N, C-alpha and C positions, 0 to 999 in steps of 0.2 A: 386427719383421721389414719387410722392405721392400716385399713382396707383400701385405700385409695392408691391407686397405681400410676406409677410415671409413664404418660405415653410420649414416644419419640416420633414425630412425624417427618417421613424422608419421602424423596421422591421416588422414581423408576431408576434402574440400575443407570440407562441412558443418561438420566438427569444429574445423578451423582456423577459420572463421569465426566460430564461437561463441566460441572462445579469445579471439578480437579483441575481439568484443563485451563478453564478461565484463571483460576488462582495460580497457578503455575505459568500462564502467559502471563498473567499482571506482576509475578514477580521477575520475570525474565526480562519484561520490559522496564522495569524499575532499574533491573541491571545493568541494561543497555542504556538509559538514560544516565545513569550514575558514572559509567566507564566513558561516554561520549563526553559530559562535561568535565571529567577528569582528564579527559584525552588521553585515556589508556587504551592504546589500540589493541594489544592483546586480550584484554578482558573484555572490551567491545567485540571483537571477531568472535572470541567464544561464547557470550552471550548471544548474539545473533544466530551464530551456528547451531546454537541450542535451541532457539526460540524456533526457527525454521524447522529443525527435525521434529520437534514437538507438534508443530502444526502439521507438518505432510503427514505423519504418523496420524494424528488424529482425525483429521479430516479423511484420509484414505480408510480408515476402519469405520468412517461413518459415510462412506459414498452412498450406500444404499438406504439411507434415510434422510429426513428433511434438515437434520442437523448440518451434515455435509454438503447438501446444497444449499443451504445458507451462508455457510462460512467459505465456500469454494470461491466466489466471486470476489469475496473480500481480500482474499490471499495472491490476488494476481500479481502485484507488486512484490510480494514476498518471495513466493516459490518460484524454482525455475519454470520454464514453460514445459519441459519433460514431466516435471513434477505435475503440473496443472493437467497434461495430458492423460498422464496413468490414472491420474484420480477421475477425469473426466469420462475415460473410456468406460469406468466401472459403475458410473452412475445409473440410477433407475430410468427407464425409457421416457418417463414423463418428464423428466429434467430436461430433456434435450430440448422440447418445445417452450418450455416455461420461458416467460422474459429472462432469469437469470440464465438459464442453460443456454438462450442464445447469445447472452453477453459475454459467457465464456467460449463458445463457439466463434465468436467474432475474434476475440483475443487470439485463440489458437490459432487461425487463420491470417493473422498480421504477418507480414514479413520480418523478420529479426534483422536488427541494424548492429553493427560493429564499428568499433572506431574507425575512422578513415573512409566510411562508406559516402558515396554523393548522397544528399538530401533532396526532397522535393522543397521547392522554396514554399514560404508560407505567407501569405498576404493577409494582413489583419488591422484592425483601426486600434489607435491608442486612446487613452484617456482622453486626450485632448481632441480627439475625433479625426486626425491625420491618419492616414493609411500608411502602414509601413511595412517592411518585409524583413525576413531573418537575413537575406541577403545582404540588407544595410549595415548589418553588426559582423559579418563575416569580412575577414581581411583587415579591420580596423583593430581587431582584439586577436590576443594570443588563443584563446578560449572562449568558446560562447555556449553557454548553459542555457538548455531550453527548459523552463520550468512549468509543466501543465498541472494546474490546480483549479479548486473550485471552493467556493465559500462553504457549500455543504459538507466538503470533504474534511472530517476531523483531523486526519492524519497530514493533509497538506498545510493547514492552518497552525498545526503544533510544529511544523518544519519551518514556517517562516522566518521566526526568530533566528534560527540557527543559519538559514539562506543569507538573512541580512548580514550575519557576523562574518560568514564566509566572504561575502560580497566587499565588506569594508576591509576584509584583510587581503583579499586577492586582487581586488579592483588595480591597486600600483602596479600589478605585476601581469596587468593585462587580461584580465578575467572580466566578461561581462555577462549579467545574469538576465535574460528575457523571460518574463513572465507571461503567461497564456492564461486567461481565465477561461473556463468551459462553463461559465455559467450564461445563462440565458438572459437574466434581469441584469441589464448594466449597475444598477443600483446595488448589485451584491457584491461585486467587485470594486465599486467607488469608495464603499463604505468602510 
């Protein structure tokens, strides 16, 4: 009918901004993945830098609302500690006492480590039930990478094939990778 109107339903301004952020994030994630697979270091570095800048900027501009509060804890491994701190300081007071706020606060209070720093040895049980220590690997290998992961961590699981590939490539050169599961249930990391 000629009198019918076309209606376009849209969200709030914040919703539209979030959708643009997610679209751009997905685009950059694809760029990062493609550059990594092509072993194009220059393109990879540029895409990672753009992704970090986009994420920092977006969360910082949403530090006073729920969007920023939900995204900040998920960027701990992406953003620099100083960037996390800048955003954290601008959060709403209610965020500080929330479980997510406490998670960020705990991260910010942790000591930073650098290459060459001494470490505190960790003793854990391996899949066969034998207690092992990180020190068991030190000295026997040129480099020991400790990978903390969990079955519920999507990013961790996505990185597993890359770690396996890197291990196969660098094991002959003295590299060892020790995986430490943060899962509570043994069945999560054994499967």
